[in-house]
C-alpha positions in Angstrom: 26.7 -40.4 -14.0 30.2 -40.6 -14.8 31.0 -38.8 -11.2 29.2 -41.9 -9.4 32.6 -44.0 -10.3 34.6 -41.9 -7.6 32.1 -41.7 -5.3 32.5 -43.9 -2.1 29.5 -45.2 -1.2 25.5 -44.5 -2.8 21.9 -44.8 -1.7 18.9 -45.2 -4.3 16.2 -44.0 -3.8 13.2 -45.7 -4.7 9.3 -45.5 -4.7 6.1 -47.3 -4.5 3.3 -46.4 -6.5 1.3 -49.5 -5.7 1.5 -48.3 -1.7 1.0 -44.5 -2.2 -0.2 -41.9 -4.8 2.2 -39.5 -3.2 5.3 -41.9 -3.9 7.2 -39.4 -5.8 6.8 -36.7 -3.0 7.4 -38.9 -0.5 10.6 -40.3 -2.2 11.9 -36.5 -3.1 11.3 -35.5 0.5 13.3 -38.5 2.0 15.8 -37.8 -0.4 16.0 -33.8 1.0 16.5 -35.3 4.6 19.6 -37.8 3.5 20.8 -34.7 1.7 20.9 -32.7 4.8 22.0 -35.5 7.1 25.3 -36.2 4.6 26.1 -32.2 4.5 25.8 -31.7 8.2 28.7 -34.9 8.6 30.8 -32.8 6.2 30.4 -36.0 3.3 30.4 -34.9 -0.5 27.5 -35.7 -2.1 26.1 -36.0 -5.7 22.4 -35.9 -7.3 21.7 -38.4 -10.3 18.0 -38.1 -11.0 16.8 -41.7 -12.9 13.3 -41.1 -13.0 12.3 -38.3 -15.8 8.4 -37.6 -15.1 8.3 -35.8 -18.4 9.6 -38.7 -20.4 8.3 -42.5 -20.0 10.7 -43.9 -22.8 13.6 -42.2 -20.9 12.7 -43.0 -17.7 12.1 -46.4 -18.6 16.2 -46.9 -19.6 17.1 -45.3 -16.8 15.4 -46.9 -14.0 15.7 -50.7 -16.4 19.7 -49.8 -16.2 19.7 -49.2 -12.6 17.0 -52.3 -11.5 19.0 -54.8 -13.7 22.2 -53.5 -12.4 21.4 -53.7 -8.5 18.6 -56.2 -8.5 15.7 -54.1 -7.3 12.1 -55.4 -7.4 9.8 -54.1 -10.3 7.4 -52.9 -7.8 10.3 -50.1 -7.2 9.7 -46.8 -9.4 13.7 -45.6 -9.2 14.1 -41.7 -8.5 17.7 -41.1 -8.0 20.8 -42.1 -7.1 23.0 -40.0 -4.2 26.5 -40.4 -4.4 28.3 -40.2 -1.4 31.9 -39.8 -0.1 34.6 -37.6 1.6 35.7 -34.9 -0.8 39.6 -34.4 -1.9 39.3 -30.6 -1.5 36.6 -28.2 -0.1 33.8 -27.1 -2.6 34.1 -23.8 -3.5 31.1 -21.9 -1.9 28.2 -21.6 -4.0 26.6 -18.4 -4.5 23.2 -18.2 -2.8 20.0 -15.7 -4.0 18.9 -12.9 -1.6 16.3 -14.1 0.2 13.9 -10.7 -0.8 14.1 -13.2 -4.4 12.9 -16.1 -2.9 10.8 -15.6 -0.1 7.4 -13.2 -0.7 5.0 -12.3 2.0 1.3 -12.0 1.5 1.8 -12.6 -2.4 4.2 -12.9 -5.1 6.3 -10.2 -5.9 8.8 -12.0 -8.1 9.4 -10.7 -12.4 6.9 -12.3 -14.8 3.3 -12.3 -11.9 
C-alpha cells in the first residue's frame, strides 16, 4: 500500500475469531461505517486489504507484517487498513451503476440468470 505513506492517519481494522464466529462480517460492517463517516466529514479515505480469505499464505504474510510493525496481539486477525487524510484536490465523481442494474424486486433479473 504505497499510497499509505501519504495518509495523515490510519485505522487498522481487526477481528477476533475466538470471540465471534462472525468476526470477518463484523469487521467488514465496522469498516463500511467508518468509511461512511469519513466521507461525511469530507476526508479522503483509502482501503487496504490485509486479510485474504482465499490465500492463507498471503494473508499470513500481510497480517504478520502489520502485526509486527504495530505490535498487534496474535489473537486479532487483521482485516484491513483505512488510510485517512484531507485530499489535496477533490476527486473526480465516480460513475455509479444504474439502480435498475443492481436492485431487483421479487426475483433476480440481471445477466447470467
